[in-house]
Structure formats: structure tokens, C-alpha cells
N, C-alpha and C positions, 0 to 999 in steps of 0.2 A: 570725318566726325567717328571717335571710340568712344561704341557704350560702355555702360558700366553696370553689373549685373547686379549692386546694389538700387534699391532704391532710397530719395531721398525723405519720404516719409516713415520709413523704418531706422532707429537707429542703429550703429552697428554694435553689437551686444559683446562685451568681453568676457572670455573666461571665467568662469567662477571664482574666484581665491580660494588656495586648500583651505579643509575644512568650514566654508561656511555653508549657510543652509541652501539650499538647491531643489527648487523643483523636479527632482529626478523619481522619484519614490512614487511606485503604485498606488493609489487610493488617496496619498496626503499632499499636501501644498508642497512639503518639505519637511527635513530631515525635526525641525524644531515642532513641527503638525504633529508627527509619530510620537516625540518624547512626553507633548503638552497630553497627547489623547492616552500614552499608557499611565502618566499620571496624575488626570483626573480625578477631582475630588479634594475636598478641602482637607483629607487626613493622608493621604498619601504617600507625601513629602514627607512629614512629619515620621511615619512609621519607617520609612527608609532613611531618614536620617538615627532616628533612635536606634535603631536593628545595625547602622554602622557602626555605631559607638563602641559594640563589643559584645555581641548577642551571643551564643540564643538569648533571645529573652522568654519570658513563661509571658502568656496574657497579660495574670494580674501586675505584672512590671510593667509591659508596656501601656496598661489602662492607666496606673500611676503617673508614668512621664509624660502621657501626651494626653492634658487636663484637658476637660470638656466635651470630651469625644463620648458620646455614648455607646453602652456596650453595642445596638443592634449597629452603629457604624463603625464600630471598630472590626466588630466580626465579619461585617458587608466587604469593606476594605482591604482588609487582611485575606479572604477568599478570593477577591479579584487579585489581589497581589497572588498570590500562589497562582491562580488560575492561568495567569498571567506569564509565569515561569522568574518571578523578580523573588519571588520568598519561599522558604523551605520549611514545611508544620509536618515536625516531630512528634509523633505520637507513642508513648513507648510502653501503653497497652499495660498503665499498672493502677492500683486502684489503690486510696484514690487517684481519679484518671492527673495524667503528669504530658504537657504539650506542649513545646517552645517552637519559636520562628528566630530562623534568621536568615539572612540574604544567602541568594545563589550567584552563582560569579556573576549575570547577567543583572541581577539586584547589587551586585556589589558596583558593580561601572557605571548603573545609574547614579546610584547615592553618590561616587566621585563627581560626576559632574553637578551635582546639585551643590557639593563644596561653594563655590564661587557665589551661589544665590545665597548663602548661608553667610558668606563672608561680609559680601553685599548688603543685605537686612543686618547687620549687629556695625558694620561703620554708616549707614545712615539710619542708624535706631532713631535721631533725637528728630529727622525732617518727618520720618513715616508716623514716628507719634502725633506728628503735626498737623498733618495729614489727617490721620484717624480721627483727630479731636474737632478738625474743621469739617470734616462729612457727618459727626455726631453733632455739631451746632445746626447742618442743614434740616436734620430729622426734626430737631427738637424746634425749628419756625414754623415747618409743615404743623404741628400738634393744634 
């Protein structure tokens, strides 16, 4: 009788397909986990999106483009994106102060990765709108 080195209780694992999310990154579940952690925050994906549209942008331009964000949150998220190496802040040391923001090469690569999400949202806008309207109805019932 020949014995096999594999046990029946352990399914054979196929090697991951190229470009898939694999749990091989130290400190992260997978590449998707790493990406989601770096863009965590309600406003970071929108900041990256608008800066990718042809920055550099001055603070006021970003503030107007990203509706409903408070000054505090925009400043905080810009600082985090700068600290993470995704956004470059240029201070021109002028009076009145002039500062602008642009994407670094790493920020550009991440912004490009967000394009399919933007396309998905555009293609499914009607369904997404219905989902959010339904959610709002749930909250109204509990009042």
C-alpha cells in the first residue's frame, strides 16, 4: 500500500492567479487590506480622485471640489496622505500664503487603481441610489 503525503482533511491549494490578493504581506491580510488601510477615511479616495484630475490644486479648490468635507477633516486627511507619501504639499513661502497639493508617483498609481471603482459607481448609480434610499427608510422606521 502506498501512502500519500497529503491528508484528506486538507484541500489541495492551487497557486494564486497572477494579480490576485494573496495573504503574503507581513502585517496585512492581503494586498487589498494594505490598499484599504492606506485609503481608509471617507475623504481620501475623493482627494486622490480630484488631484488625479489635473492637479496641483490649492486648498480652496480641493475644498470646493469635495463637497461636505469640513476644513478639519480635509486638513487631517491631506496630512495623512502626505505622510504616507501619496500627496506632495508645496509651500511657496509667499505672502499671502500659497500652498498646493499634487500626487506623488505612488499617489498616481493608487489613483489609477481607483478608476475602476469610479467606473463601477457610475455604471451602477441608479442601483446605489436605491440602496441608500432604502437605508434611509430603515432609519426613519426606528424613530
